[in-house]
N, C-alpha and C positions, 0 to 999 in steps of 0.2 A: 574795611580796618582804615582810619585815616591817616595820612602820611605827609609829615612837614618835609622838606627840602632840605635830601642829606648834603652832608658835605665830602669832601675828597676821602675815599678809602684810605683805611690805617697802613703805614708800611708795611713790608714783608718782615717778617719774624725774619732773627737770626736762626741759621739749624744751629741747635745745640741739643745734643742725644738726653740733657738733665733738662729739658722745658719740654712744654709740650707743642702744638704746631702753632699755637696763638701764644707763644713765647713766655708760660706760665710756667711757674718750676713742678717737676714731675712729685707726686705724692711717694716718698721717701719711706720707709719703715716708721720713722717718729712721728710720720702725720697719719700714719694709718693705725698705729696702737691705740687698743682703748684705753680710756681717762682711768685714772688711777680709782681704783676702789673705794681708798678714803672720799674721794672727791663726789664723789656717784652715791654712795651710801644713803643717805638721807630722801631724796628722789626716788630711787629704785626703792626702797622699804615702803614708802608712800603707794608706791605705782604696781604693788606685789598684789593689791586686794584689800579688802575694811582689815583697818585695825583696832588698837584699842579706842574706845570712843575721847577719853582723854588727849589722847596724842593728835587723833584728828582735827579736836579743835582745838588745840595748840597749834597745826598745822595751818588751820583757817585763820586764828589772831594774827599770825605772821605775817601770811599773803594780804591779809588786809591793812596791817603795817607798812608791807612794802608796795603798796597802791600808795598809798596816805604819802608817805616819802618821795613818792614820784611828783603825786601833784604838788607838793609842797616846794619840789625843787623849780616845776615848771610852768607855773601859775603863770610867770613872768614873762614867757618868753618870746609873746607876739605870735603872732601869723606866722607859722611853719610849712614848709614843704619839706616832705620825708624821701629821703635818696639812700635807698637801698644797694648792695653791690658785694662785691667780694672781698673776703678779707685779704687774699692770698694776692691780690695784685700790685707790683713793688711800684715804686717810685721810678719815670720813666717811661714806663709800658704808656702806649697808646693811649689806652681805657683810663690811668691813672688819669692824663692830661686831659682826659676827656669830664674827665668827673673834675676836677679841679679846675677848670674851665665852667661847667656846670655849676658847681658853687660861687664862683663869683658870679655871673648871671643871675642866677638867683638872689643872690642879696643884693646886688644891683636895683633888682625888683620893688627891694623892700622885705622881701621875704628870708626869715630868719630861718635858716637851716639846719636841718635835724637827721641825724646821722645815727647807727647802734653803736658809735661812738669808738668802735674798733681802728682797726689798719687799713691798707689796702684803698679801696674805694671810699671807702669810708670816709679815713683821713684824708682824701685826693675832695672830696664834697666838703669838709671842715674847711680844709686849708685854704680854697679857694674863694672862701666866704671869707675868710679873716684877713686873709689877704683883699678884700674887697671889699676892707671896712663895716660888715654885716657881721649880726651874730652865728655864733656857732656852737650846736651844743648835740648832746648825746647819750642815748639812752646805752649804756653798756651792758653785757651778760657777763655772769662768774662763768668762765668756762675754765677746764682745765688747760688748753693750749689756743694759744693763737690771740685771742682776745684781749686785751690791754689799753687802755684809754689812749686815744694818740693826743699829740701836743699841740691841736690848734683845736683846742674843744675851751671857750668859756665856762661853760660850767657843763658838770655831768651827773647822771646818778647810775645806780650799778643795781642791777637784779638779778634775784637770782632763779627765778622763772622766765621764760620764753614769753607765757602768754601772758604777762605782766606787762612787759616789754614789749607787745607788740602791741595791746591796748594803748599806752601810753604813745609810739610811734603813730600810732592811730588817730589820738585824741587830737591834737591840738595841730594838725595839717588839714592844708585846704589841696594838697594836690599830692603823688606819688612819683615818684621819680627811680627804676633801675635798670643800672646798669650791668653789665654782664655777672656772673655770679654763680654760686652752687647750689645746692640743697637749701638754704637755707635762705637764699634772694629768692628761688621759686616758690618758697612756702610762704614770707612776706606777701610774693605777688599774687599768690593764687588766693590767700585767703583778705586780700583788699580787694580783688575783682569777686569773692565770693559774696561780703560785706556788702558791696556796691550791687550785683544782682537781684542780690535778696533782699534789698530797701534797708538794710541796716542801717548803712551809710549813702550819704546824698551823696550823687553823679561825681566823685570829684574827678580830676584828670589821674588818668594813670598813664606813666610815659614810659615806654622802654626804649634807654637808648644804647644802639650797637645795632645796629638792622644788620647784619650778617653774625652777628652769634644768636641774634631770636629768631632768625629766618627758617631754621627747623623747627622752633618750636610752634613759630604761625601757620607752618604747614601744616602739622599735626591738627593745630584747631579746626583751620579747616575741614582739611582732608579726613582725620579722623572724628575727633568728637561732634563738630557741624554736621558733616556727613552723615555720622551714625543719629545723630538727633538728639543729641546729650546734651547740646547746648544752643542759645537760637543765634542767630548772625549778628544782632544786635551787640550779644557780647562779647563779639570781636570786636566789632563797631568801635565799642568805647575805647579801644587801645590807640594810642597815638604811638608811632613809632619814628625814631628820628635818630638822625648823628650829630646836628645842630644844638648846642647850649642854647644861643638865643632864641632862635624858635621857641625852644622846650621852655623857657623861662615868661616866652613872651606869650605862648597861647594860656601858661598855669595864672598869669596875671589875670587875663583878658577874663576867663573861665570867672577865677575867685571875683573878681569885681564886676565883671557883667552880670552872672547868673548866680551869684551866692550872694553878694553887698560886700562886698568885704571894703572896709575902710581904716587905713592906718592913721587911728586916732595914738593921739599920745597914749605911753604904755602905761600900764599899772601901775602904781606906787607900793612896794611894802609897807606891812603893818608893825612898827617896832615890837610893840604889846605883842604879836604873835610870833618873834623871833623871826623875821623874815628879814633878807635880805638880798640884794644883787650882786652880781659878779660884778669887780672892781671894773672890767671895759664898759659897763653899762651903766653906772653910777655918772653923777651930775646933771 
């Protein structure tokens, strides 16, 4: 595993019984409750097994339209870096500030910062990009709680299906950076790692920020999976681990321009006859 120089460790969190040792809010009844039956009805019905042929055809067509809507909205975003991370990290938390600094560093390097578009770490990265004068976009997801577009997006598109959203998060990006997060973040990290491992995606940088947070996972990769022979050493060696936003952005830029030939050409222009428009901040 390649390791970039880490910055000073985050300050000790305040002791609060309503928070975890990392200073995050503990899950309460509202956070552990199941989504409403109305919200999940359509997806749950589809996942029960075979449906009427007409219903399944309609599902395919609606999914195709979801992809097309995403393609149209994101066609002009330019070279992106996707940032993953928890929606539950509050403003002022060290991880929030790390995400904000990362967004600024990536924007200063010339990249559009793409996130899942929600609160927490996603908001922090989008905010940092906007504050640095860069482009900030989000691929939002319809959920019953937590997920609303944050206030620092130049443009966003909202998806119904996670798999459509994940394709779009990967399609436009030259690197992927994961800050501390939960199941969704782990899902995104390991799906990206699997695509790279299997050659379905190029060997784009996959960066883990927050060395202490990721240490137990990295230990498991080495002592569990590698020792059992279920992965190879090179699968771990691809990971970049750091706490330094500037170093992460510099590495991403070096790989994108040196190994993948990225050039920051003038952005594509929309066609009026296709009813394409740029976000207000990108015009001129």
